Phi, psi and omega in degrees: 000125181245115178051040178080000181247131177269140182252123176245116179260137181240118184250127180180203182249217185295329177299324177281321180302322175066036180247162177060234184278005179260127179298137182273082182288333177290319175298323176301315179293319182295332181280348183286131180305327181294342181255021183302329182270017183242135173256117180266129177248123185260112177250040178269131178230123182304135177086353183294141170258177180301323178301315180293321177300320178296320180295330182268002183303323178305329178296328178284317185299321184289347179275353180048059184290155173274328176217149179229132177247125182244126175227095181226146174136338180299318179287332174297319178295313180299320180292331179283321187273325185252119178298323180298312179296319181301317180295317181294313181295324181303324181275305189283337178255007173051051181285131184278351182202171179292146178288129175220158176300327181292320180291322176301315180299317179300314182294317179294321178296319180294321177300309182295318182298313182293320179296320181287331185258344181246003174221169173257015187283151166285137186240133177237131175252123181265135171286175193265142173289147175303147173257121191081169187230029179236091185292344180239031184296144174270352177291133187296321181292311179296321180298318179291323175302314179302315183294317183287322176298318177296316180297313182290328176293321176295323176297316179299318179297317180295318179296319178301317179294318181293324186259006177072029178262163175281137177260126179256112188279059182296316180303312183297317181294316181292321180295323176300316181293317181294322183297332181289335180202080185301150177252202182287161175270153171263103189267350176194163177251122177231136183285328184304313180301328179290320176293320178299315181290326175297321177297318179300321182280310188281327183258312182277352175064032174276148180279161174305326179293319179294320178294318177300320179293319177300320184275351177087019180262151179262322184245351182240166168268330188214011183097344181238304180280149184272139167272189185294328181295315176288319182294328179291331175298314179294317181302317181294321179293317179292325176302319178299320177294316180298320183286343186284000000 
């Protein structure tokens, strides 16, 4: 606690950054009266993989946070499943090696280990939201996304247990909600729709919810980024961690 203010640092990718077509769940938490004594620090950077989050960890450490929320891995899944994404991330995110489940585990373990040993903060690791909204899809791309998101979420849970961090079951909660009324499948990854949706938000001033409705998603704006319905699930789970 610093001068009566508690510091909560959030480390992640575009879902954490909460810009453009991604719902700002951190802003939602910051606006709540119950969190008036909390300073939220957003360390979300679009496109980051677990490796990139690990490289940026010193920025989190110097803030001496009281609690840290980590949500990394969605881009690791996309890079593993999509050759197109893998090529782009390899260049723009300066990845030193090919994406593998083992490397993801190493990076997440290092993030959790350093946070527990180099800070006095409570640490929470969030599992991953589903990519696409068809949990029983017969499409090969969506099916592999489903399998890898489940696999990487299980890895996050195991790392949390090994390193003494709190596990936030975001994957489980979202999957339960999606299972009650499945939405469309994400059958391929194309960059153009993401740029188009960014234009809709930044230029046409449409909300993530409006973009999601245009695209036919219930919890996403585009199959990857969360709208308010998906983001509020995460906000409530993180609120529980903050209150604990």
